[in-house]
C-alpha positions in Angstrom: 32.5 15.3 19.9 33.3 11.6 20.9 33.7 8.8 18.3 31.7 5.7 19.7 31.2 2.0 18.1 28.4 -0.3 18.9 28.1 -3.5 16.9 29.7 -2.2 14.0 27.5 0.9 13.8 29.8 3.9 13.3 27.9 7.2 15.1 29.2 10.8 16.7 27.5 11.5 19.8 26.8 15.3 20.6 25.8 16.8 23.1 23.2 19.5 21.9 21.5 22.0 23.5 17.7 22.2 24.1 15.8 24.5 21.6 14.0 27.5 23.8 10.6 25.8 21.9 9.5 22.5 20.3 6.1 22.1 18.3 3.7 19.5 17.6 1.5 19.7 14.0 -1.6 18.0 14.4 -5.0 16.7 12.5 -8.2 18.6 14.0 -8.7 15.1 15.6 -5.8 15.8 17.6 -7.8 18.4 20.4 -7.9 15.2 22.3 -4.1 16.0 23.2 -6.1 19.5 25.5 -9.2 17.2 26.3 -7.6 14.1 27.5 -3.6 15.8 28.1 -2.2 12.5 26.9 0.1 12.3 23.3 0.6 9.6 21.1 3.9 7.5 21.1 4.0 5.6 17.2 6.0 3.0 16.4 8.5 3.4 13.8 6.8 1.9 11.0 3.6 4.4 11.4 5.9 7.0 9.9 6.0 8.3 6.1 9.2 7.5 5.8 9.9 4.3 4.7 13.9 4.2 5.5 12.9 5.0 9.1 15.2 2.5 11.3 16.1 1.0 8.2 20.0 0.8 8.3 21.7 -0.4 6.1 23.3 -4.3 6.9 26.7 -5.3 5.6 29.2 -7.9 5.5 26.3 -10.7 4.1 28.4 -11.0 1.0 31.8 -12.1 3.4 32.8 -15.0 2.6 32.8 -16.2 6.4 29.3 -14.8 7.0 28.5 -16.6 3.4 30.1 -19.9 4.7 27.6 -19.1 8.4 24.7 -18.9 6.1 25.1 -21.9 4.0 25.7 -23.8 7.0 22.6 -22.4 9.1 20.6 -23.2 5.4 22.7 -27.0 5.1 21.1 -27.3 8.8 17.6 -26.1 8.1 17.4 -28.9 5.3 18.4 -31.3 7.5 16.0 -30.1 10.0 13.7 -30.8 7.8 14.6 -34.4 6.0 14.3 -35.8 9.5 11.1 -34.5 10.6 9.6 -36.1 6.8 10.9 -39.1 8.2 14.4 -39.2 6.8 16.8 -41.7 7.6 20.6 -40.1 7.4 22.2 -40.0 10.0 24.3 -36.6 11.3 27.4 -38.1 10.4 26.4 -39.0 6.9 24.6 -35.8 6.5 28.2 -34.1 7.6 29.8 -35.6 5.2 27.9 -35.1 2.5 27.7 -31.3 3.5 31.4 -31.5 3.5 31.4 -33.1 -0.2 28.9 -30.2 -1.5 30.1 -27.6 0.6 31.5 -25.0 -2.6 28.1 -25.9 -4.1 26.1 -24.4 -1.3 28.3 -21.8 -0.7 27.8 -20.6 -4.7 23.9 -21.4 -5.0 23.5 -18.5 -2.2 25.6 -15.6 -4.1 22.5 -15.2 -6.7 20.3 -14.6 -3.5 22.7 -12.5 -1.2 20.4 -9.4 -1.9 17.3 -10.9 -0.5 19.0 -12.2 2.4 20.3 -8.5 2.8 16.5 -7.4 2.7 15.3 -9.3 5.2 18.1 -8.9 7.5 17.2 -5.3 7.0 13.2 -6.2 7.5 14.2 -8.5 11.0 16.1 -4.9 12.2 13.3 -2.7 11.8 10.4 -5.3 13.5 12.9 -5.9 16.4 12.6 -2.2 17.3 9.1 -1.6 15.5 7.5 -4.5 18.4 9.4 -3.0 21.4 10.1 1.0 20.9 7.4 4.4 20.1 7.9 7.4 19.5 6.8 11.4 20.3 8.3 13.6 16.7 8.3 17.2 17.6 10.0 20.3 15.6 11.7 23.4 16.6 10.0 24.9 13.5 7.0 26.5 14.5 5.9 28.4 10.8 6.9 25.6 8.1 4.6 25.7 5.2 5.3 21.8 3.8 4.7 21.0 7.8 1.1 22.7 7.8 0.9 20.9 5.1 2.0 17.3 5.6 0.7 17.1 8.8 -2.3 19.2 9.7 -4.6 18.0 7.2 -3.5 20.6 4.7 -4.0 23.4 7.4 -7.3 22.5 9.2 -5.7 21.3 12.3 -3.3 23.2 14.5 0.6 23.1 16.3 0.8 23.1 19.9 4.0 24.6 21.4 5.2 22.5 24.3 8.3 23.5 27.2 11.2 21.5 26.2 12.8 22.0 29.7 10.1 20.4 31.5 10.8 17.3 33.2 8.2 15.2 30.7 10.9 15.5 28.3 13.5 14.5 30.5 13.1 10.9 31.6 15.9 9.1 31.1 14.9 5.4 31.4 17.8 4.0 33.6 16.8 0.0 32.9 18.8 0.3 29.4 21.8 1.8 27.8 19.6 3.1 24.8 18.6 7.2 24.5 15.4 6.8 25.9 13.1 8.6 27.4 14.3 12.3 27.0 14.3 14.9 24.0 16.9 14.4 20.8 17.7 15.4 17.7 17.6 13.6 14.2 20.3 13.5 12.8 20.0 14.7 8.7 22.7 13.3 7.1 23.4 11.7 2.7 24.8 8.7 3.8 23.0 5.7 5.9 24.2 4.5 9.3 25.9 1.1 8.4 25.6 -2.1 10.7 27.0 -5.4 10.5 25.1 -8.4 10.1 24.5 -10.2 12.8 24.8 -6.6 15.0 22.3 -4.8 17.3 23.0 -0.9 17.6 23.2 -0.3 21.5 22.9 3.3 20.2 20.0 5.3 19.1 22.4 7.7 17.1 21.9 4.9 14.2 18.5 5.0 14.5 17.5 8.3 14.5 19.6 9.2 11.3 17.5 10.5 8.4 17.7 11.5 4.6 18.9 15.0 4.8 15.7 15.6 2.2 13.9 15.8 5.9 15.8 18.5 7.9 13.1 21.4 7.2 11.7 19.5 9.8 14.2 20.5 12.7 12.8 17.5 14.1 13.3 16.5 18.0 12.3 13.1 19.3 11.5 11.0 22.6 12.1 7.7 22.6 10.1 5.1 24.9 9.4 1.6 25.3 5.9 0.6 24.5 5.2 -1.0 27.6 6.2 2.5 29.5 3.2 3.9 27.9 -0.1 4.9 30.2 -3.0 3.7 27.6 -2.7 1.6 25.0 -5.3 1.2 22.0 -4.2 -1.2 19.5 -0.8 0.5 17.9 -1.7 3.6 19.9 0.3 4.1 22.8 -0.7 7.4 24.9 0.8 9.0 27.2 -0.2 11.3 29.9 1.4 14.9 29.0 1.7 17.0 32.1 -1.1 20.1 31.2 1.4 23.0 32.2 4.2 21.5 29.4 2.1 23.1 27.0 2.2 26.5 26.4 0.2 27.3 23.3 -1.8 26.2 20.4 -2.1 28.0 17.0 -5.4 26.9 15.1 -4.6 26.7 11.0 -5.6 29.1 8.7 -8.3 26.4 7.4 -9.5 24.9 11.0 -13.4 25.2 10.8 -15.4 27.3 13.1 -16.6 24.2 14.6 -13.5 22.8 15.2 -11.8 25.9 16.5 -14.9 26.6 19.2 -14.2 22.8 20.1 -10.5 23.7 20.9 -11.0 27.2 22.6 -13.8 25.5 24.9 -11.1 22.3 25.5 -8.6 25.4 26.7 -10.6 27.6 28.5 -13.1 24.8 30.5 -9.6 23.3 32.0 -8.4 25.4 34.9 -5.3 23.7 34.2 -5.0 24.9 30.9 -5.7 28.7 31.7 -2.0 30.2 30.6 -2.4 28.4 27.7 -2.4 30.7 24.7 -4.4 30.5 21.5 -3.8 32.3 18.2 -4.9 31.9 14.8 -2.7 31.4 11.8 -3.9 33.8 8.9 -2.6 34.3 5.2 0.0 37.4 5.2 -1.4 39.3 2.5 2.0 39.8 0.6 4.4 37.2 1.1 4.2 33.8 1.4 4.1 33.1 5.1 1.3 32.6 7.5 0.9 35.2 10.6 -0.5 33.9 14.2 -2.4 36.8 15.8 -4.8 36.1 19.5 -8.0 34.4 19.2 
């Protein structure tokens, strides 16, 4: 385990062995993954966790940072003054700014929480406009995951082969860990970014509250521009047929949807290896049993 520091972000980089299996819980309409062999990578703001990629920005209340912000605010006021036809010279403005320096700094202090919030929003927006993410799970039979991500058991779980090259295509154009499987880090504390910094590594950006650790999540991050097809905020990537190993239909999947799914798999010779199972309620305990269709 090595400790690294990038732009004020502290993280532990761990080489994690890949899980033997990975799964995608999806809604019933996501049969199109099987019919079109394309899978969606979503921008961060599409996710249900409001803390997604939202680092804790610190250092804004440092004296030097407050002075810097005060300087920027004062310069912005001078630009506005000139644009509105003001006649104050740069020299006059500089003298006035020096005279009012203490007042400017004190007037900013009550606004530091809002400045911090805006800095956080800018960080999130920066990544929202650049990255898209595929989310998978190590667990194939989690009742909460079935409920939250498959439209209350009406959808399906798709098993993928984590060893497939599709999940190991590192992007050599950047130092970020893009293009290959990487585990989500679960923590009780939020990652920290010093004000003005930009994370050079995804460790901080893939850290989530340990409330989510039941998901046992793995991700693949990509630049949005690398997608094979874009439709609004949807970024689709071609998924190789041999990376798909199995499909499990939800215990509440409608008969027509199940028939459509079976047809999508069985009519495609490239998916002939894919096993289809159905989830049924266990008769004795809170569990699901998977049986072949």
